[in-house]
C-alpha positions as CSV (number, residue, x, y, z in Angstrom):
1,M,0.2,-0.2,-0.5
2,S,0.6,3.6,-0.6
3,A,2.0,5.4,2.1
4,V,-1.5,8.0,1.6
5,E,-3.4,4.8,1.4
6,N,-2.3,4.1,4.7
7,Y,-3.0,7.1,6.5
8,L,-6.3,6.1,5.3
9,A,-6.4,3.5,6.6
10,E,-5.3,4.5,9.7
11,H,-7.4,7.6,10.7
12,Y,-10.5,5.8,9.3
13,D,-12.1,5.7,13.0
14,E,-11.7,9.4,12.6
15,V,-13.7,10.1,9.3
16,L,-16.2,7.7,10.2
17,E,-16.9,10.0,12.9
18,D,-16.4,12.5,10.5
19,L,-19.2,10.8,8.5
20,K,-21.4,10.9,11.6
21,A,-21.7,14.1,12.6
22,F,-22.3,15.0,8.2
23,C,-24.6,12.7,8.2
24,R,-27.0,14.4,11.8
25,I,-27.1,17.9,9.6
26,P,-31.0,17.3,8.5
27,S,-30.4,19.1,4.9
28,V,-33.5,18.0,3.0
29,S,-33.5,20.5,0.3
30,T,-37.0,20.3,-0.9
31,D,-38.5,22.6,2.4
32,P,-38.7,25.5,3.4
33,A,-38.3,24.3,7.4
34,F,-35.0,22.8,6.5
35,H,-33.1,26.3,5.6
36,K,-31.3,26.4,9.0
37,G,-29.6,22.3,7.8
38,I,-28.9,23.5,4.6
39,R,-27.3,26.6,4.8
40,D,-25.6,24.1,8.7
41,A,-24.8,21.4,5.4
42,A,-22.8,24.0,3.4
43,E,-20.7,26.1,6.0
44,F,-19.5,21.7,7.0
45,V,-18.5,21.3,3.7
46,A,-16.9,24.6,3.2
47,N,-14.4,24.0,7.2
48,R,-14.1,20.2,5.2
49,L,-12.3,21.3,2.8
50,K,-10.2,23.1,4.4
51,K,-9.6,20.6,7.2
52,A,-8.2,18.9,3.5
53,G,-6.2,21.7,2.8
54,F,-8.1,23.6,-0.4
55,A,-6.0,26.7,-0.6
56,S,-9.7,28.3,-1.9
57,V,-12.6,27.1,-0.4
58,E,-15.5,29.5,-0.7
59,L,-19.8,29.4,-0.6
60,L,-20.8,30.4,-4.1
61,D,-24.5,32.7,-4.6
62,T,-27.0,30.7,-6.5
63,G,-30.2,32.8,-6.2
64,G,-31.3,29.3,-4.7
65,H,-28.9,26.6,-2.1
66,P,-25.6,27.6,-1.6
67,A,-22.6,25.5,-3.7
68,V,-19.0,24.8,-2.5
69,Y,-17.1,25.3,-4.2
70,G,-12.9,24.5,-3.2
71,E,-9.7,24.0,-5.9
72,V,-5.7,22.7,-5.1
73,I,-3.9,23.4,-7.7
74,S,-0.4,22.0,-7.6
75,D,0.8,22.8,-11.2
76,P,-0.4,24.1,-14.7
77,G,0.9,20.7,-16.9
78,L,-1.5,18.3,-15.0
79,P,-4.4,17.3,-16.2
80,T,-7.4,18.7,-14.0
81,I,-10.3,17.0,-13.0
82,L,-13.9,18.9,-11.3
83,V,-15.2,16.5,-8.7
84,Y,-18.6,17.0,-8.1
85,G,-21.0,16.1,-5.1
86,H,-24.4,17.0,-3.5
87,Y,-25.1,17.3,0.0
88,D,-28.2,17.8,0.0
89,V,-30.5,14.9,0.9
90,Q,-34.4,13.9,0.6
91,P,-37.2,14.2,3.5
92,P,-36.7,11.5,5.9
93,D,-40.9,10.9,5.2
94,P,-42.0,8.9,6.6
95,L,-40.4,8.3,9.7
96,D,-42.3,5.9,11.1
97,K,-41.2,3.2,9.1
98,W,-37.2,3.7,10.5
99,M,-35.4,1.5,12.4
100,T,-33.5,4.0,14.1
101,P,-33.9,8.2,14.1
102,P,-33.0,9.0,10.0
103,F,-30.2,11.7,11.8
104,E,-29.1,10.0,14.2
105,P,-26.8,7.9,11.8
106,S,-26.8,3.9,13.7
107,I,-24.1,1.4,13.0
108,R,-26.2,-2.0,11.8
109,D,-23.8,-5.3,10.2
110,D,-20.9,-2.6,8.8
111,R,-23.4,-0.3,7.9
112,L,-24.3,3.1,8.7
113,Y,-27.7,4.0,8.8
114,A,-29.0,7.8,8.1
115,R,-31.0,9.6,5.9
116,G,-28.3,10.9,2.5
117,V,-25.6,8.5,3.8
118,S,-26.0,7.1,1.0
119,D,-26.9,9.9,-1.4
120,D,-25.0,11.7,-1.3
121,K,-23.2,12.2,2.1
122,G,-20.5,9.0,1.8
123,P,-20.0,8.7,-1.5
124,L,-18.7,12.7,-1.0
125,L,-16.7,12.9,1.9
126,I,-14.8,10.2,-0.4
127,P,-12.7,12.9,-2.7
128,I,-12.1,14.7,-0.2
129,L,-11.1,12.3,2.4
130,V,-8.2,11.3,-0.3
131,V,-7.3,15.0,-0.9
132,E,-6.2,15.7,1.9
133,A,-4.5,11.8,2.6
134,Y,-2.2,13.3,-0.4
135,L,-1.0,16.5,0.9
136,K,-0.6,15.6,4.1
137,N,1.5,12.8,2.7
138,E,2.7,13.8,-0.4
139,G,2.6,17.5,-0.2
140,R,0.7,18.0,-4.0
141,L,-2.0,16.2,-5.4
142,P,-1.2,14.1,-9.0
143,V,-3.4,15.9,-10.6
144,N,-5.6,19.6,-10.1
145,L,-8.7,18.7,-8.3
146,K,-11.3,21.3,-8.3
147,I,-14.3,20.3,-6.6
148,L,-18.1,21.6,-6.5
149,I,-20.8,20.5,-4.1
150,E,-24.4,21.9,-4.9
151,G,-27.4,21.6,-3.0
152,E,-30.5,21.4,-4.8
153,E,-30.0,18.6,-6.3
154,E,-32.5,16.5,-4.1
155,S,-35.1,19.1,-5.7
156,G,-34.6,19.8,-9.1
157,S,-31.0,21.5,-9.2
158,E,-33.5,24.8,-10.9
159,H,-30.0,27.2,-10.5
160,F,-27.3,24.7,-10.7
161,E,-26.8,25.2,-14.9
162,V,-27.2,28.8,-14.1
163,T,-24.3,28.1,-11.4
164,L,-22.3,26.1,-13.8
165,E,-22.6,28.7,-16.8
166,R,-21.5,32.2,-14.5
167,N,-18.7,29.7,-13.2
168,R,-17.6,28.8,-16.1
169,G,-14.1,29.9,-16.5
170,R,-13.1,29.0,-12.6
171,L,-14.5,26.0,-12.9
172,G,-12.6,24.3,-16.6
173,C,-11.8,21.6,-16.5
174,D,-10.3,18.2,-18.7
175,L,-13.6,15.9,-16.7
176,V,-15.8,16.0,-14.3
177,V,-15.6,13.2,-12.4
178,S,-19.2,12.4,-10.4
179,A,-18.4,11.1,-6.4
180,D,-22.3,10.6,-6.8
181,G,-24.6,7.9,-8.8
182,A,-24.0,4.2,-8.1
183,M,-22.6,1.4,-8.9
184,W,-25.3,-1.4,-9.9
185,R,-25.5,-3.6,-7.5
186,P,-22.7,-4.7,-4.4
187,D,-21.9,-8.2,-6.2
188,R,-20.0,-6.9,-9.2
189,P,-18.5,-3.7,-9.8
190,S,-20.2,-1.5,-12.7
191,M,-19.2,2.0,-14.1
192,T,-23.1,4.0,-15.0
193,V,-22.4,5.4,-18.7
194,A,-26.0,5.8,-18.7
195,S,-28.3,7.9,-17.4
196,R,-32.1,8.8,-18.3
197,G,-33.4,12.7,-17.6
198,M,-36.3,13.9,-16.0
199,V,-39.1,16.4,-16.1
200,A,-41.6,16.3,-12.7
201,L,-44.9,19.0,-12.9
202,D,-48.5,18.9,-10.4
203,V,-51.4,18.2,-12.1
204,T,-54.9,20.1,-10.1
205,V,-58.2,19.0,-11.2
206,T,-60.8,21.2,-9.7
207,G,-64.8,21.7,-9.6
208,A,-66.3,23.8,-6.8
209,S,-65.2,26.7,-5.8
210,K,-65.0,25.5,-2.4
211,D,-65.4,21.9,-0.2
212,L,-68.9,20.7,-0.2
213,H,-71.6,18.8,1.9
214,S,-71.1,14.5,0.2
215,G,-74.7,13.9,0.6
216,R,-76.6,17.6,0.1
217,H,-74.3,17.6,-2.9
218,G,-73.7,14.2,-3.8
219,G,-74.7,12.8,-7.1
220,S,-74.9,17.0,-8.5
221,A,-71.7,18.9,-8.0
222,P,-68.3,18.1,-9.6
223,N,-66.0,15.4,-7.7
224,P,-63.0,16.1,-8.7
225,I,-60.7,12.9,-7.8
226,R,-63.4,11.3,-10.2
227,A,-62.1,13.7,-12.7
228,L,-58.4,13.1,-11.8
229,T,-58.3,9.6,-11.8
230,K,-59.7,9.3,-14.9
231,L,-57.4,11.2,-16.4
232,L,-54.9,9.9,-14.3
233,A,-55.8,6.0,-15.9
234,S,-55.5,7.2,-19.6
235,L,-51.9,8.4,-19.0
236,H,-51.0,4.1,-19.7
237,D,-51.5,1.2,-21.3
238,A,-52.2,-2.1,-20.2
239,E,-48.7,-2.7,-19.8
240,A,-47.9,-0.3,-18.1
241,R,-46.1,1.9,-21.0
242,V,-47.0,5.8,-21.7
243,A,-49.6,5.8,-23.5
244,V,-49.9,10.1,-24.3
245,P,-49.5,10.6,-28.0
246,G,-46.0,12.8,-28.7
247,F,-44.9,12.0,-25.6
248,M,-42.1,9.9,-27.4
249,D,-41.3,11.9,-30.2
250,G,-37.0,12.0,-31.0
251,A,-36.4,8.6,-29.0
252,K,-33.4,7.4,-30.2
253,L,-32.9,3.0,-30.7
254,L,-32.1,1.1,-27.8
255,D,-28.1,0.9,-27.7
256,P,-26.9,-2.0,-29.3
257,A,-23.8,-2.0,-25.8
258,I,-25.9,-1.4,-23.2
259,L,-28.8,-4.5,-24.8
260,T,-25.0,-6.7,-25.1
261,A,-24.8,-5.9,-21.2
262,I,-27.9,-6.6,-19.8
263,D,-27.9,-9.8,-21.6
264,A,-24.8,-10.9,-19.7
265,A,-26.1,-9.1,-16.4
266,N,-28.4,-12.9,-16.0
267,F,-31.0,-10.5,-14.2
268,D,-33.3,-12.7,-11.8
269,A,-36.6,-10.8,-12.0
270,G,-38.3,-13.4,-9.7
271,A,-35.2,-12.1,-6.5
272,Y,-35.8,-8.0,-7.8
273,Y,-39.6,-8.7,-6.8
274,R,-39.2,-10.8,-4.2
275,D,-36.6,-7.6,-2.3
276,I,-39.3,-5.1,-3.1
277,G,-41.7,-7.2,-0.8
278,S,-43.6,-6.6,-4.0
279,P,-46.2,-9.8,-5.4
280,K,-44.8,-11.3,-9.2
281,P,-46.9,-9.9,-11.6
282,D,-48.7,-12.8,-14.4
283,P,-46.8,-12.8,-16.8
284,M,-43.5,-12.0,-15.2
285,E,-41.2,-10.6,-17.9
286,N,-37.9,-12.0,-17.5
287,G,-35.1,-10.4,-15.7
288,S,-33.3,-8.9,-19.9
289,Q,-37.3,-7.7,-20.1
290,L,-37.3,-5.9,-16.6
291,L,-33.8,-3.8,-17.0
292,V,-34.7,-3.0,-20.4
293,R,-37.9,-1.2,-18.4
294,Q,-36.1,0.0,-15.8
295,W,-32.9,1.8,-17.9
296,L,-34.0,2.0,-21.4
297,E,-37.5,2.6,-21.7
298,P,-39.0,6.3,-20.3
299,T,-41.6,6.3,-17.6
300,L,-44.5,8.1,-16.1
301,E,-45.4,7.5,-12.6
302,F,-46.8,8.9,-9.8
303,N,-45.7,10.1,-6.8
304,G,-48.3,11.8,-4.7
305,I,-52.2,11.8,-5.1
306,F,-54.1,15.0,-3.4
307,G,-57.5,15.9,-2.5
308,G,-60.3,15.6,0.8
309,Y,-60.4,14.8,3.8
310,Q,-57.0,12.0,4.4
311,G,-57.4,11.9,9.3
312,P,-58.6,9.0,11.0
313,G,-62.3,8.3,10.3
314,T,-64.9,9.8,7.9
315,K,-65.7,13.2,6.8
316,T,-67.9,13.3,4.6
317,V,-67.3,15.8,2.0
318,I,-67.0,16.3,-1.8
319,P,-63.2,18.8,-2.2
320,S,-63.1,21.6,-4.5
321,S,-59.6,20.2,-5.7
322,A,-57.2,17.1,-6.6
323,S,-53.8,17.0,-6.5
324,V,-51.1,14.2,-8.6
325,K,-47.4,15.3,-8.3
326,I,-46.0,13.1,-11.7
327,T,-42.5,12.4,-12.5
328,C,-40.8,11.1,-15.9
329,R,-37.8,9.4,-16.9
330,L,-36.5,10.4,-20.1
331,V,-34.6,8.6,-22.7
332,A,-31.9,10.2,-25.3
333,G,-34.0,12.2,-27.6
334,Q,-36.5,13.3,-26.1
335,K,-36.7,16.9,-24.8
336,P,-38.2,18.1,-21.4
337,A,-40.5,20.8,-22.6
338,K,-41.9,18.7,-25.4
339,V,-43.2,15.8,-23.1
340,I,-44.6,18.7,-21.1
341,E,-46.1,19.9,-23.8
342,A,-47.1,16.4,-24.8
343,I,-48.0,15.6,-20.9
344,T,-50.9,19.1,-21.8
345,R,-51.7,18.6,-24.4
346,H,-53.1,15.4,-23.7
347,L,-54.5,16.1,-20.5
348,E,-56.4,18.7,-21.7
349,T,-57.6,17.0,-24.2
350,N,-59.2,14.5,-22.2
351,L,-60.5,16.2,-18.9
352,V,-64.1,16.1,-18.8
353,S,-66.3,19.2,-19.2
354,G,-66.8,21.5,-15.6
355,Y,-62.9,21.2,-14.2
356,S,-60.8,23.4,-14.8
357,L,-57.0,22.3,-15.2
358,Q,-53.5,23.9,-13.7
359,I,-51.0,22.3,-15.0
360,E,-47.6,23.6,-12.6
361,P,-43.8,22.3,-14.2
362,H,-41.2,21.7,-11.6
363,G,-38.0,23.8,-13.5
364,P,-36.7,23.0,-17.0
365,G,-35.9,19.1,-16.8
366,S,-32.7,17.3,-17.8
367,E,-32.0,15.3,-20.2
368,A,-31.0,11.6,-20.7
369,F,-27.4,11.4,-20.8
370,S,-24.5,8.4,-21.9
371,V,-20.9,8.8,-21.7
372,D,-17.9,8.4,-25.1
373,P,-17.3,4.1,-24.8
374,N,-14.3,5.2,-25.7
375,L,-14.0,8.5,-22.8
376,P,-10.3,8.5,-21.6
377,G,-11.5,9.1,-18.0
378,L,-14.0,6.0,-18.0
379,L,-11.0,4.1,-19.8
380,A,-8.9,5.0,-16.4
381,A,-11.7,4.5,-14.2
382,E,-12.4,0.5,-15.3
383,A,-8.7,0.0,-14.7
384,V,-8.9,0.8,-11.5
385,L,-11.8,-0.8,-10.5
386,A,-10.8,-4.6,-11.7
387,E,-7.3,-3.8,-9.8
388,L,-9.1,-3.4,-6.7
389,L,-11.7,-5.8,-7.4
390,G,-10.3,-8.6,-9.3
391,S,-12.6,-8.5,-11.8
392,K,-13.9,-6.0,-15.5
393,P,-16.8,-4.1,-13.8
394,L,-20.4,-4.3,-16.2
395,R,-20.9,-0.9,-18.0
396,V,-24.7,-0.1,-16.6
397,A,-27.3,2.5,-17.1
398,M,-28.7,4.6,-14.5
399,G,-32.8,4.4,-14.4
400,A,-32.5,7.0,-12.3
401,T,-31.5,10.3,-13.3
402,I,-28.2,12.5,-12.9
403,P,-28.4,15.9,-14.9
404,I,-24.7,17.1,-14.3
405,G,-23.4,15.0,-17.2
406,T,-25.3,17.5,-19.7
407,A,-24.9,20.2,-18.2
408,F,-21.0,19.4,-17.8
409,R,-20.7,19.3,-21.2
410,K,-22.7,21.9,-22.1
411,H,-22.1,24.9,-20.0
412,L,-17.6,23.5,-19.7
413,G,-17.1,21.1,-23.2
414,A,-16.4,18.3,-20.5
415,E,-17.6,14.8,-20.1
416,A,-18.4,13.2,-16.8
417,I,-17.8,9.8,-15.7
418,F,-19.9,8.5,-11.8
419,F,-17.7,6.7,-9.8
420,S,-19.6,6.0,-6.7
421,F,-19.2,3.3,-4.2
422,S,-22.9,3.6,-2.8
423,T,-24.9,0.7,-4.2
424,S,-28.7,0.5,-5.7
425,D,-30.4,-1.6,-2.7
426,E,-29.2,1.1,-0.6
427,D,-32.2,2.1,0.2
428,Y,-31.6,6.2,-1.0
429,H,-35.0,9.1,-0.8
430,A,-36.6,5.9,1.5
431,P,-36.0,4.6,4.5
432,N,-33.1,2.9,6.7
433,E,-31.3,4.1,3.8
434,F,-27.7,3.2,4.5
435,F,-23.8,2.9,3.2
436,R,-22.4,-0.2,3.1
437,L,-19.2,1.0,5.2
438,S,-16.7,-1.6,2.9
439,N,-17.5,0.1,0.2
440,F,-16.6,3.4,2.1
441,R,-12.9,1.9,2.3
442,T,-13.2,0.0,-0.7
443,G,-13.5,3.9,-2.5
444,L,-11.5,5.9,0.1
445,V,-8.3,3.2,-1.7
446,A,-9.9,3.4,-5.4
447,W,-9.9,7.5,-5.3
448,A,-6.7,7.7,-4.2
449,R,-5.4,5.5,-6.9
450,L,-7.6,6.7,-9.6
451,L,-6.4,10.6,-9.3
452,G,-2.7,9.4,-9.5
453,R,-4.5,6.9,-12.7
454,L,-5.5,10.1,-14.5
455,A,-2.0,12.3,-13.2
456,S,-0.3,9.9,-15.5
457,H,-2.9,10.2,-18.4
458,P,-1.6,11.8,-21.2
459,K,-5.1,12.4,-23.6
460,L,-6.1,14.6,-20.6
461,K,-3.0,17.3,-20.4
462,R,-5.7,20.4,-21.9
463,N,-3.9,23.2,-19.2
464,N,-7.1,23.8,-18.5
465,V,-6.0,25.4,-15.6
466,T,-7.7,29.3,-15.1
């Protein structure tokens, strides 16, 4: 082991406490009630960068939650790497499903349980700790390193592209390495080379101007819940695929390379349904068909539906309005604005008379992303994982959305790879989120070796230091 790797191993207990402290901060970005947690998390990251030895650290005003920026410039002739991550987390609800409180980190079976520990606080902390180990043991990094950590990833990254554009000079780099993302499964190394895009919207159907007594007005007054559920039923066909005219406009054909990887994965569809605690559908698709659905087909999902009385017991009311939260995952070629247009047109066409409709998109959305299969940074990362984990990583797609890939390409002209040590089964976005501490330890070594490997990669030397 190198001196850097030895240092990381010797200080493991200390940095684990750092991770616990980070996870105690309730940095939920979508809920204004957590504003203090957002500010505390940004300051925690900034202070940890300073402690690690970053020469320049500051909080960037984004127009929303602050971003944290830091840099260590070793030599203008070396490759410049920009590391990305986010300090914000998803809401912890439902709280009654957590075995331990979401913001009180708990270790069980070499797993650390806390909201945000896998997405993205654990993976994000890794490269910061690796920088510290290099600076304390070698006095410099093998590359020039910049780091940008946002606070709005879990709420749509509304101000992220504006921040990139505003700071494009200082953010110039040869490669972006994202600490956000996830390995596909815990028993096999993988590199994510494609992810779906996303758009989000709220739909509200309104009937009467106020709630009405269901005895006095039942049968004559409009019931928005009935109208809304009828609309929602029209959005999918019998196989649960999106049935909105124009929704698929521009979608590109499936990537043969990803299809080959899917076949090689030997995915067990039955085990998948057991793992999520769901009865098997009849008929059940095979594993390859299931992965095609998850990775390469667009979706339209209902994330929450609201209307009328939600409390215990009965309240005999016809609600004035009913609403639904919708997110769509998009494939290559689909444009977020066009998808919103298609959904809006479909809903307006199918709304029954006697109701009004309001559709509110959340931000501009993001397009699907894919990595150049011959990108030098991708090949370097794959070599590190093969060396460290004993087998060549499988190239996989991601059904989720990480919009930063297209954003960095658009505003910085830089390509991005995902080098995260979360795994997709760690219940992020759900109760009892956890991070395998074995992955935490592996990630520390892997990031140390990746920076060393990128330093000697001639195709990355483009002097993008400003």
